[in-house]
PDB file of N, CA, C and O in Angstrom, chain B, residues numbered from 101:
ATOM      1  N   MET B 101      18.017  89.491 147.498  1.00  0.00           N
ATOM      2  CA  MET B 101      17.924  88.668 148.707  1.00  0.00           C
ATOM      3  C   MET B 101      18.551  87.326 148.892  1.00  0.00           C
ATOM      4  O   MET B 101      18.406  86.558 149.842  1.00  0.00           O
ATOM      5  N   GLU B 102      19.522  87.130 147.442  1.00  0.00           N
ATOM      6  CA  GLU B 102      20.564  85.560 146.910  1.00  0.00           C
ATOM      7  C   GLU B 102      21.023  86.627 148.170  1.00  0.00           C
ATOM      8  O   GLU B 102      20.925  86.348 149.365  1.00  0.00           O
ATOM      9  N   ASN B 103      21.653  88.170 147.509  1.00  0.00           N
ATOM     10  CA  ASN B 103      23.485  88.683 147.821  1.00  0.00           C
ATOM     11  C   ASN B 103      22.599  87.951 149.753  1.00  0.00           C
ATOM     12  O   ASN B 103      22.600  86.825 150.250  1.00  0.00           O
ATOM     13  N   ARG B 104      22.274  88.685 150.019  1.00  0.00           N
ATOM     14  CA  ARG B 104      21.645  88.243 151.964  1.00  0.00           C
ATOM     15  C   ARG B 104      21.356  87.345 152.567  1.00  0.00           C
ATOM     16  O   ARG B 104      20.970  87.274 153.733  1.00  0.00           O
ATOM     17  N   HIS B 105      21.615  86.138 151.387  1.00  0.00           N
ATOM     18  CA  HIS B 105      21.459  84.709 151.545  1.00  0.00           C
ATOM     19  C   HIS B 105      23.045  84.422 152.213  1.00  0.00           C
ATOM     20  O   HIS B 105      23.481  83.792 153.177  1.00  0.00           O
ATOM     21  N   PHE B 106      23.773  85.477 150.838  1.00  0.00           N
ATOM     22  CA  PHE B 106      25.515  85.166 150.693  1.00  0.00           C
ATOM     23  C   PHE B 106      25.426  85.572 152.423  1.00  0.00           C
ATOM     24  O   PHE B 106      24.992  85.198 153.513  1.00  0.00           O
ATOM     25  N   GLU B 107      25.941  86.280 151.949  1.00  0.00           N
ATOM     26  CA  GLU B 107      26.546  87.564 153.295  1.00  0.00           C
ATOM     27  C   GLU B 107      26.339  86.556 154.767  1.00  0.00           C
ATOM     28  O   GLU B 107      27.252  86.171 155.499  1.00  0.00           O
ATOM     29  N   TYR B 108      24.576  86.226 154.956  1.00  0.00           N
ATOM     30  CA  TYR B 108      24.600  85.777 156.297  1.00  0.00           C
ATOM     31  C   TYR B 108      25.273  84.174 156.701  1.00  0.00           C
ATOM     32  O   TYR B 108      25.561  83.764 157.826  1.00  0.00           O
ATOM     33  N   LYS B 109      25.379  83.593 155.635  1.00  0.00           N
ATOM     34  CA  LYS B 109      26.387  82.923 155.673  1.00  0.00           C
ATOM     35  C   LYS B 109      27.351  82.229 155.630  1.00  0.00           C
ATOM     36  O   LYS B 109      27.774  81.101 155.881  1.00  0.00           O
ATOM     37  N   PHE B 110      27.877  84.212 154.835  1.00  0.00           N
ATOM     38  CA  PHE B 110      30.071  84.624 154.858  1.00  0.00           C
ATOM     39  C   PHE B 110      29.911  84.239 156.469  1.00  0.00           C
ATOM     40  O   PHE B 110      30.224  83.192 157.036  1.00  0.00           O
ATOM     41  N   LYS B 111      29.319  85.438 157.005  1.00  0.00           N
ATOM     42  CA  LYS B 111      29.382  85.931 158.781  1.00  0.00           C
ATOM     43  C   LYS B 111      29.110  84.521 159.638  1.00  0.00           C
ATOM     44  O   LYS B 111      29.792  83.979 160.508  1.00  0.00           O
ATOM     45  N   GLU B 112      28.134  84.238 159.178  1.00  0.00           N
ATOM     46  CA  GLU B 112      28.527  83.040 159.706  1.00  0.00           C
ATOM     47  C   GLU B 112      29.424  81.816 159.843  1.00  0.00           C
ATOM     48  O   GLU B 112      29.869  81.179 160.798  1.00  0.00           O
ATOM     49  N   ALA B 113      29.510  81.742 158.629  1.00  0.00           N
ATOM     50  CA  ALA B 113      31.263  80.816 158.726  1.00  0.00           C
ATOM     51  C   ALA B 113      32.846  82.113 159.014  1.00  0.00           C
ATOM     52  O   ALA B 113      34.026  82.053 158.669  1.00  0.00           O
ATOM     53  N   LEU B 114      32.283  82.827 159.554  1.00  0.00           N
ATOM     54  CA  LEU B 114      33.786  83.864 159.587  1.00  0.00           C
ATOM     55  C   LEU B 114      33.835  83.282 161.041  1.00  0.00           C
ATOM     56  O   LEU B 114      34.682  82.478 161.428  1.00  0.00           O
ATOM     57  N   LYS B 115      32.312  84.047 162.164  1.00  0.00           N
ATOM     58  CA  LYS B 115      32.498  83.860 163.452  1.00  0.00           C
ATOM     59  C   LYS B 115      32.507  82.788 163.508  1.00  0.00           C
ATOM     60  O   LYS B 115      32.340  82.803 164.727  1.00  0.00           O
ATOM     61  N   LYS B 116      32.598  80.741 163.069  1.00  0.00           N
ATOM     62  CA  LYS B 116      33.226  79.471 163.564  1.00  0.00           C
ATOM     63  C   LYS B 116      34.569  80.262 163.725  1.00  0.00           C
ATOM     64  O   LYS B 116      35.041  80.711 164.769  1.00  0.00           O
ATOM     65  N   LEU B 117      35.289  80.358 161.926  1.00  0.00           N
ATOM     66  CA  LEU B 117      35.740  80.339 161.991  1.00  0.00           C
ATOM     67  C   LEU B 117      37.112  80.782 162.652  1.00  0.00           C
ATOM     68  O   LEU B 117      38.174  80.178 162.506  1.00  0.00           O
ATOM     69  N   ASN B 118      36.841  82.412 163.714  1.00  0.00           N
ATOM     70  CA  ASN B 118      36.381  83.201 164.310  1.00  0.00           C
ATOM     71  C   ASN B 118      36.683  82.264 165.982  1.00  0.00           C
ATOM     72  O   ASN B 118      37.863  82.229 166.331  1.00  0.00           O
ATOM     73  N   ASP B 119      36.170  81.920 166.443  1.00  0.00           N
ATOM     74  CA  ASP B 119      35.699  80.893 167.623  1.00  0.00           C
ATOM     75  C   ASP B 119      36.661  80.020 167.913  1.00  0.00           C
ATOM     76  O   ASP B 119      37.028  79.788 169.064  1.00  0.00           O
ATOM     77  N   ILE B 120      37.238  79.361 166.657  1.00  0.00           N
ATOM     78  CA  ILE B 120      37.467  78.025 166.694  1.00  0.00           C
ATOM     79  C   ILE B 120      39.833  78.948 166.784  1.00  0.00           C
ATOM     80  O   ILE B 120      40.700  78.691 167.620  1.00  0.00           O
ATOM     81  N   GLU B 121      39.915  79.921 165.517  1.00  0.00           N
ATOM     82  CA  GLU B 121      40.982  80.291 165.910  1.00  0.00           C
ATOM     83  C   GLU B 121      41.339  81.028 167.758  1.00  0.00           C
ATOM     84  O   GLU B 121      42.335  81.220 168.457  1.00  0.00           O
ATOM     85  N   LEU B 122      39.848  81.227 167.874  1.00  0.00           N
ATOM     86  CA  LEU B 122      40.067  82.367 169.645  1.00  0.00           C
ATOM     87  C   LEU B 122      40.418  80.011 170.438  1.00  0.00           C
ATOM     88  O   LEU B 122      41.373  79.378 170.888  1.00  0.00           O
ATOM     89  N   ALA B 123      39.563  79.842 170.251  1.00  0.00           N
ATOM     90  CA  ALA B 123      39.995  77.724 171.322  1.00  0.00           C
ATOM     91  C   ALA B 123      41.351  77.694 170.835  1.00  0.00           C
ATOM     92  O   ALA B 123      42.347  77.619 171.555  1.00  0.00           O
ATOM     93  N   LEU B 124      41.339  77.763 169.445  1.00  0.00           N
ATOM     94  CA  LEU B 124      42.980  76.643 169.800  1.00  0.00           C
ATOM     95  C   LEU B 124      43.906  77.239 169.748  1.00  0.00           C
ATOM     96  O   LEU B 124      44.889  76.632 169.324  1.00  0.00           O
ATOM     97  N   ASN B 125      44.199  79.587 170.374  1.00  0.00           N
ATOM     98  CA  ASN B 125      45.112  79.980 170.600  1.00  0.00           C
ATOM     99  C   ASN B 125      45.076  80.139 171.788  1.00  0.00           C
ATOM    100  O   ASN B 125      45.652  81.086 172.323  1.00  0.00           O
ATOM    101  N   GLU B 126      44.222  79.020 172.617  1.00  0.00           N
ATOM    102  CA  GLU B 126      44.302  79.188 173.832  1.00  0.00           C
ATOM    103  C   GLU B 126      43.978  77.903 174.358  1.00  0.00           C
ATOM    104  O   GLU B 126      43.513  77.728 175.484  1.00  0.00           O
ATOM    105  N   SER B 127      44.260  76.888 173.422  1.00  0.00           N
ATOM    106  CA  SER B 127      44.586  76.067 173.946  1.00  0.00           C
ATOM    107  C   SER B 127      46.396  75.364 173.686  1.00  0.00           C
ATOM    108  O   SER B 127      47.082  75.411 174.707  1.00  0.00           O
ATOM    109  N   SER B 128      46.883  74.944 172.791  1.00  0.00           N
ATOM    110  CA  SER B 128      48.602  74.996 172.074  1.00  0.00           C
ATOM    111  C   SER B 128      48.654  76.370 171.378  1.00  0.00           C
ATOM    112  O   SER B 128      47.969  77.316 170.988  1.00  0.00           O
ATOM    113  N   ILE B 129      50.035  75.823 171.482  1.00  0.00           N
ATOM    114  CA  ILE B 129      51.568  76.359 170.453  1.00  0.00           C
ATOM    115  C   ILE B 129      50.850  76.345 169.306  1.00  0.00           C
ATOM    116  O   ILE B 129      50.018  75.473 169.057  1.00  0.00           O
ATOM    117  N   VAL B 130      51.178  77.480 168.411  1.00  0.00           N
ATOM    118  CA  VAL B 130      50.919  77.384 166.899  1.00  0.00           C
ATOM    119  C   VAL B 130      51.609  77.891 166.550  1.00  0.00           C
ATOM    120  O   VAL B 130      52.223  78.763 167.164  1.00  0.00           O
ATOM    121  N   ALA B 131      51.833  77.456 165.116  1.00  0.00           N
ATOM    122  CA  ALA B 131      53.565  77.698 164.153  1.00  0.00           C
ATOM    123  C   ALA B 131      53.009  77.497 163.024  1.00  0.00           C
ATOM    124  O   ALA B 131      52.224  76.573 162.811  1.00  0.00           O
ATOM    125  N   ILE B 132      53.278  78.142 162.393  1.00  0.00           N
ATOM    126  CA  ILE B 132      52.721  78.197 160.540  1.00  0.00           C
ATOM    127  C   ILE B 132      53.904  79.002 159.999  1.00  0.00           C
ATOM    128  O   ILE B 132      54.538  80.033 160.229  1.00  0.00           O
ATOM    129  N   THR B 133      53.861  78.078 159.243  1.00  0.00           N
ATOM    130  CA  THR B 133      56.350  77.916 158.622  1.00  0.00           C
ATOM    131  C   THR B 133      55.310  78.449 156.677  1.00  0.00           C
ATOM    132  O   THR B 133      54.130  78.720 156.459  1.00  0.00           O
ATOM    133  N   ASP B 134      56.463  78.367 155.795  1.00  0.00           N
ATOM    134  CA  ASP B 134      55.911  78.840 154.687  1.00  0.00           C
ATOM    135  C   ASP B 134      56.934  77.447 154.318  1.00  0.00           C
ATOM    136  O   ASP B 134      57.757  77.072 155.153  1.00  0.00           O
ATOM    137  N   SER B 135      56.767  76.685 152.877  1.00  0.00           N
ATOM    138  CA  SER B 135      57.252  75.537 153.108  1.00  0.00           C
ATOM    139  C   SER B 135      58.786  75.500 152.450  1.00  0.00           C
ATOM    140  O   SER B 135      59.108  74.932 151.406  1.00  0.00           O
ATOM    141  N   ARG B 136      59.431  76.075 153.129  1.00  0.00           N
ATOM    142  CA  ARG B 136      61.427  75.685 153.308  1.00  0.00           C
ATOM    143  C   ARG B 136      61.082  75.848 154.794  1.00  0.00           C
ATOM    144  O   ARG B 136      61.632  74.931 155.404  1.00  0.00           O
ATOM    145  N   GLY B 137      60.514  76.505 155.475  1.00  0.00           N
ATOM    146  CA  GLY B 137      59.887  75.796 157.016  1.00  0.00           C
ATOM    147  C   GLY B 137      60.738  77.290 157.382  1.00  0.00           C
ATOM    148  O   GLY B 137      61.852  77.248 157.905  1.00  0.00           O
ATOM    149  N   PHE B 138      59.880  78.942 156.942  1.00  0.00           N
ATOM    150  CA  PHE B 138      60.691  79.195 157.699  1.00  0.00           C
ATOM    151  C   PHE B 138      59.172  80.162 158.700  1.00  0.00           C
ATOM    152  O   PHE B 138      58.169  80.022 158.000  1.00  0.00           O
ATOM    153  N   ILE B 139      58.977  80.626 159.420  1.00  0.00           N
ATOM    154  CA  ILE B 139      58.429  80.612 159.837  1.00  0.00           C
ATOM    155  C   ILE B 139      57.173  81.972 159.736  1.00  0.00           C
ATOM    156  O   ILE B 139      57.799  83.017 159.564  1.00  0.00           O
ATOM    157  N   ASN B 140      55.916  82.196 159.780  1.00  0.00           N
ATOM    158  CA  ASN B 140      55.902  82.997 159.118  1.00  0.00           C
ATOM    159  C   ASN B 140      54.817  83.412 160.508  1.00  0.00           C
ATOM    160  O   ASN B 140      54.925  84.638 160.531  1.00  0.00           O
ATOM    161  N   HIS B 141      53.940  83.062 161.545  1.00  0.00           N
ATOM    162  CA  HIS B 141      53.404  82.938 162.140  1.00  0.00           C
ATOM    163  C   HIS B 141      53.394  82.286 163.329  1.00  0.00           C
ATOM    164  O   HIS B 141      53.710  81.096 163.355  1.00  0.00           O
ATOM    165  N   VAL B 142      52.949  83.113 164.751  1.00  0.00           N
ATOM    166  CA  VAL B 142      53.358  82.357 165.736  1.00  0.00           C
ATOM    167  C   VAL B 142      51.795  83.011 166.362  1.00  0.00           C
ATOM    168  O   VAL B 142      51.203  83.923 165.785  1.00  0.00           O
ATOM    169  N   ASN B 143      51.381  82.469 167.405  1.00  0.00           N
ATOM    170  CA  ASN B 143      50.471  82.513 168.220  1.00  0.00           C
ATOM    171  C   ASN B 143      51.100  83.492 169.259  1.00  0.00           C
ATOM    172  O   ASN B 143      52.239  83.922 169.077  1.00  0.00           O
ATOM    173  N   ASP B 144      50.292  83.876 170.448  1.00  0.00           N
ATOM    174  CA  ASP B 144      50.472  84.464 170.990  1.00  0.00           C
ATOM    175  C   ASP B 144      51.864  83.215 173.237  1.00  0.00           C
ATOM    176  O   ASP B 144      52.855  83.396 173.944  1.00  0.00           O
ATOM    177  N   LYS B 145      50.543  82.103 173.023  1.00  0.00           N
ATOM    178  CA  LYS B 145      51.159  81.129 172.879  1.00  0.00           C
ATOM    179  C   LYS B 145      52.517  80.353 173.168  1.00  0.00           C
ATOM    180  O   LYS B 145      53.173  79.990 174.145  1.00  0.00           O
ATOM    181  N   PHE B 146      52.596  80.283 171.373  1.00  0.00           N
ATOM    182  CA  PHE B 146      54.338  79.719 171.405  1.00  0.00           C
ATOM    183  C   PHE B 146      55.467  81.039 171.599  1.00  0.00           C
ATOM    184  O   PHE B 146      56.600  80.592 171.777  1.00  0.00           O
ATOM    185  N   CYS B 147      55.416  82.475 171.604  1.00  0.00           N
ATOM    186  CA  CYS B 147      56.268  83.363 171.983  1.00  0.00           C
ATOM    187  C   CYS B 147      55.946  83.059 173.566  1.00  0.00           C
ATOM    188  O   CYS B 147      56.970  83.154 174.243  1.00  0.00           O
ATOM    189  N   GLU B 148      54.807  82.727 174.297  1.00  0.00           N
ATOM    190  CA  GLU B 148      54.891  82.418 176.185  1.00  0.00           C
ATOM    191  C   GLU B 148      56.015  81.056 176.098  1.00  0.00           C
ATOM    192  O   GLU B 148      57.170  81.217 176.491  1.00  0.00           O
ATOM    193  N   ILE B 149      55.643  79.991 175.659  1.00  0.00           N
ATOM    194  CA  ILE B 149      56.381  79.072 175.855  1.00  0.00           C
ATOM    195  C   ILE B 149      58.295  78.999 175.227  1.00  0.00           C
ATOM    196  O   ILE B 149      59.189  78.481 175.896  1.00  0.00           O
ATOM    197  N   SER B 150      58.407  79.347 174.489  1.00  0.00           N
ATOM    198  CA  SER B 150      59.689  79.471 173.491  1.00  0.00           C
ATOM    199  C   SER B 150      60.226  80.866 174.546  1.00  0.00           C
ATOM    200  O   SER B 150      61.421  80.567 174.553  1.00  0.00           O
ATOM    201  N   LYS B 151      60.152  82.134 175.406  1.00  0.00           N
ATOM    202  CA  LYS B 151      60.505  83.442 175.520  1.00  0.00           C
ATOM    203  C   LYS B 151      60.912  83.851 174.534  1.00  0.00           C
ATOM    204  O   LYS B 151      61.977  84.466 174.566  1.00  0.00           O
ATOM    205  N   TYR B 152      60.217  83.664 173.278  1.00  0.00           N
ATOM    206  CA  TYR B 152      60.224  84.965 172.625  1.00  0.00           C
ATOM    207  C   TYR B 152      59.764  85.768 172.004  1.00  0.00           C
ATOM    208  O   TYR B 152      58.661  85.453 171.558  1.00  0.00           O
ATOM    209  N   GLU B 153      60.279  87.197 171.616  1.00  0.00           N
ATOM    210  CA  GLU B 153      59.119  87.374 171.048  1.00  0.00           C
ATOM    211  C   GLU B 153      59.358  87.051 169.200  1.00  0.00           C
ATOM    212  O   GLU B 153      60.202  86.658 168.395  1.00  0.00           O
ATOM    213  N   ARG B 154      57.713  87.627 169.310  1.00  0.00           N
ATOM    214  CA  ARG B 154      57.409  87.614 168.014  1.00  0.00           C
ATOM    215  C   ARG B 154      58.103  87.863 166.224  1.00  0.00           C
ATOM    216  O   ARG B 154      58.245  87.068 165.295  1.00  0.00           O
ATOM    217  N   HIS B 155      58.416  89.416 166.372  1.00  0.00           N
ATOM    218  CA  HIS B 155      59.687  89.775 166.213  1.00  0.00           C
ATOM    219  C   HIS B 155      60.552  89.055 165.735  1.00  0.00           C
ATOM    220  O   HIS B 155      60.842  89.269 164.558  1.00  0.00           O
ATOM    221  N   GLU B 156      61.231  88.012 166.434  1.00  0.00           N
ATOM    222  CA  GLU B 156      62.522  87.751 167.025  1.00  0.00           C
ATOM    223  C   GLU B 156      62.175  85.530 165.838  1.00  0.00           C
ATOM    224  O   GLU B 156      62.899  84.814 165.146  1.00  0.00           O
ATOM    225  N   LEU B 157      61.011  85.471 166.236  1.00  0.00           N
ATOM    226  CA  LEU B 157      60.818  83.867 165.378  1.00  0.00           C
ATOM    227  C   LEU B 157      60.640  84.059 164.573  1.00  0.00           C
ATOM    228  O   LEU B 157      61.253  83.304 163.819  1.00  0.00           O
ATOM    229  N   LEU B 158      59.644  85.228 163.730  1.00  0.00           N
ATOM    230  CA  LEU B 158      59.337  85.351 162.311  1.00  0.00           C
ATOM    231  C   LEU B 158      60.931  85.380 161.107  1.00  0.00           C
ATOM    232  O   LEU B 158      62.117  85.632 161.320  1.00  0.00           O
ATOM    233  N   GLY B 159      60.221  85.021 159.971  1.00  0.00           N
ATOM    234  CA  GLY B 159      61.685  84.852 159.443  1.00  0.00           C
ATOM    235  C   GLY B 159      62.817  83.651 159.311  1.00  0.00           C
ATOM    236  O   GLY B 159      63.599  83.580 158.363  1.00  0.00           O
ATOM    237  N   GLN B 160      62.774  82.639 160.513  1.00  0.00           N
ATOM    238  CA  GLN B 160      63.307  81.684 161.140  1.00  0.00           C
ATOM    239  C   GLN B 160      62.944  80.065 161.389  1.00  0.00           C
ATOM    240  O   GLN B 160      61.843  79.704 161.803  1.00  0.00           O
ATOM    241  N   ASP B 161      63.689  79.442 161.174  1.00  0.00           N
ATOM    242  CA  ASP B 161      63.699  78.176 161.114  1.00  0.00           C
ATOM    243  C   ASP B 161      63.162  78.108 162.780  1.00  0.00           C
ATOM    244  O   ASP B 161      63.437  78.729 163.807  1.00  0.00           O
ATOM    245  N   HIS B 162      62.553  77.366 162.533  1.00  0.00           N
ATOM    246  CA  HIS B 162      62.473  76.281 164.222  1.00  0.00           C
ATOM    247  C   HIS B 162      63.759  76.168 165.000  1.00  0.00           C
ATOM    248  O   HIS B 162      63.984  76.267 166.206  1.00  0.00           O
ATOM    249  N   ARG B 163      64.653  75.897 163.810  1.00  0.00           N
ATOM    250  CA  ARG B 163      66.427  75.713 164.679  1.00  0.00           C
ATOM    251  C   ARG B 163      66.230  76.692 166.471  1.00  0.00           C
ATOM    252  O   ARG B 163      66.833  76.493 167.525  1.00  0.00           O
ATOM    253  N   ILE B 164      64.930  77.916 166.059  1.00  0.00           N
ATOM    254  CA  ILE B 164      65.586  79.377 166.257  1.00  0.00           C
ATOM    255  C   ILE B 164      65.272  78.691 167.802  1.00  0.00           C
ATOM    256  O   ILE B 164      64.760  79.544 168.528  1.00  0.00           O
ATOM    257  N   ILE B 165      65.432  77.490 168.423  1.00  0.00           N
ATOM    258  CA  ILE B 165      64.044  77.310 169.652  1.00  0.00           C
ATOM    259  C   ILE B 165      64.729  75.487 170.099  1.00  0.00           C
ATOM    260  O   ILE B 165      64.264  74.615 170.832  1.00  0.00           O
ATOM    261  N   ASN B 166      65.914  75.537 169.298  1.00  0.00           N
ATOM    262  CA  ASN B 166      66.408  74.226 169.701  1.00  0.00           C
ATOM    263  C   ASN B 166      66.919  74.194 171.320  1.00  0.00           C
ATOM    264  O   ASN B 166      67.319  75.107 172.042  1.00  0.00           O
ATOM    265  N   SER B 167      66.765  73.003 171.528  1.00  0.00           N
ATOM    266  CA  SER B 167      67.666  72.898 173.626  1.00  0.00           C
ATOM    267  C   SER B 167      68.306  71.711 173.555  1.00  0.00           C
ATOM    268  O   SER B 167      68.729  70.950 174.425  1.00  0.00           O
ATOM    269  N   LYS B 168      68.307  71.687 172.659  1.00  0.00           N
ATOM    270  CA  LYS B 168      69.472  70.352 172.218  1.00  0.00           C
ATOM    271  C   LYS B 168      68.985  68.809 173.290  1.00  0.00           C
ATOM    272  O   LYS B 168      69.639  67.779 173.457  1.00  0.00           O
ATOM    273  N   HIS B 169      67.631  69.183 173.852  1.00  0.00           N
ATOM    274  CA  HIS B 169      66.965  68.160 174.063  1.00  0.00           C
ATOM    275  C   HIS B 169      67.168  66.821 173.281  1.00  0.00           C
ATOM    276  O   HIS B 169      67.708  65.755 173.573  1.00  0.00           O
ATOM    277  N   HIS B 170      66.616  67.225 172.334  1.00  0.00           N
ATOM    278  CA  HIS B 170      66.708  66.179 170.364  1.00  0.00           C
ATOM    279  C   HIS B 170      67.871  65.636 170.088  1.00  0.00           C
ATOM    280  O   HIS B 170      68.644  66.498 170.506  1.00  0.00           O
ATOM    281  N   SER B 171      68.235  65.154 169.849  1.00  0.00           N
ATOM    282  CA  SER B 171      68.165  64.418 168.920  1.00  0.00           C
ATOM    283  C   SER B 171      69.069  65.176 166.953  1.00  0.00           C
ATOM    284  O   SER B 171      68.317  65.743 166.160  1.00  0.00           O
ATOM    285  N   SER B 172      69.846  65.081 166.775  1.00  0.00           N
ATOM    286  CA  SER B 172      69.048  65.804 165.830  1.00  0.00           C
ATOM    287  C   SER B 172      68.830  64.335 164.081  1.00  0.00           C
ATOM    288  O   SER B 172      68.578  64.256 162.879  1.00  0.00           O
ATOM    289  N   LEU B 173      69.078  63.784 164.946  1.00  0.00           N
ATOM    290  CA  LEU B 173      68.077  62.555 164.162  1.00  0.00           C
ATOM    291  C   LEU B 173      66.687  62.943 163.686  1.00  0.00           C
ATOM    292  O   LEU B 173      66.148  63.098 162.590  1.00  0.00           O
ATOM    293  N   PHE B 174      66.153  63.081 165.587  1.00  0.00           N
ATOM    294  CA  PHE B 174      64.998  63.294 166.018  1.00  0.00           C
ATOM    295  C   PHE B 174      64.938  64.602 165.436  1.00  0.00           C
ATOM    296  O   PHE B 174      64.745  65.312 166.423  1.00  0.00           O
ATOM    297  N   PHE B 175      64.984  65.323 164.475  1.00  0.00           N
ATOM    298  CA  PHE B 175      64.764  66.190 163.798  1.00  0.00           C
ATOM    299  C   PHE B 175      65.149  65.718 162.706  1.00  0.00           C
ATOM    300  O   PHE B 175      65.152  66.913 162.408  1.00  0.00           O
ATOM    301  N   LYS B 176      65.463  65.213 161.844  1.00  0.00           N
ATOM    302  CA  LYS B 176      65.163  64.697 160.835  1.00  0.00           C
ATOM    303  C   LYS B 176      64.152  63.465 160.481  1.00  0.00           C
ATOM    304  O   LYS B 176      64.004  62.662 159.559  1.00  0.00           O
ATOM    305  N   GLU B 177      63.732  63.674 161.344  1.00  0.00           N
ATOM    306  CA  GLU B 177      62.733  62.142 161.134  1.00  0.00           C
ATOM    307  C   GLU B 177      61.629  63.700 161.545  1.00  0.00           C
ATOM    308  O   GLU B 177      61.330  64.360 160.550  1.00  0.00           O
ATOM    309  N   LEU B 178      61.155  64.151 162.731  1.00  0.00           N
ATOM    310  CA  LEU B 178      60.367  65.116 162.621  1.00  0.00           C
ATOM    311  C   LEU B 178      60.058  65.879 160.752  1.00  0.00           C
ATOM    312  O   LEU B 178      58.932  65.556 160.372  1.00  0.00           O
ATOM    313  N   TRP B 179      60.912  66.831 159.576  1.00  0.00           N
ATOM    314  CA  TRP B 179      61.060  67.031 159.016  1.00  0.00           C
ATOM    315  C   TRP B 179      60.760  66.830 157.570  1.00  0.00           C
ATOM    316  O   TRP B 179      60.256  67.484 156.657  1.00  0.00           O
ATOM    317  N   SER B 180      61.402  65.372 157.788  1.00  0.00           N
ATOM    318  CA  SER B 180      60.865  64.787 157.260  1.00  0.00           C
ATOM    319  C   SER B 180      59.656  64.247 156.987  1.00  0.00           C
ATOM    320  O   SER B 180      59.168  64.406 155.868  1.00  0.00           O
ATOM    321  N   THR B 181      58.733  63.240 158.363  1.00  0.00           N
ATOM    322  CA  THR B 181      58.051  63.592 158.240  1.00  0.00           C
ATOM    323  C   THR B 181      56.712  65.165 157.710  1.00  0.00           C
ATOM    324  O   THR B 181      55.709  65.138 156.998  1.00  0.00           O
ATOM    325  N   ILE B 182      57.080  65.797 158.133  1.00  0.00           N
ATOM    326  CA  ILE B 182      56.129  67.380 157.846  1.00  0.00           C
ATOM    327  C   ILE B 182      56.310  67.549 156.737  1.00  0.00           C
ATOM    328  O   ILE B 182      55.260  68.045 156.328  1.00  0.00           O
ATOM    329  N   PHE B 183      57.681  67.369 155.109  1.00  0.00           N
ATOM    330  CA  PHE B 183      57.515  66.885 153.881  1.00  0.00           C
ATOM    331  C   PHE B 183      57.657  65.918 153.510  1.00  0.00           C
ATOM    332  O   PHE B 183      57.444  65.676 152.322  1.00  0.00           O
TER     333      PHE B 183
END
């Protein structure tokens, strides 16, 4: 009986997590990096906005999408905030 309860709670939590992921992917651009700043996940919105294919982004850092619009100081402050 305890296993069924655990399985039910697990499936319920997994459904909530999937719902959150769906909402996030529909409304936001998402990029996940490793501790060194290399991209290991991007969602479809990120690809759509950046105009890069997923395989072009994976393994790169965010300099790949630098439009040169922001100063180097902006990026220095950004990275110091992240790390």
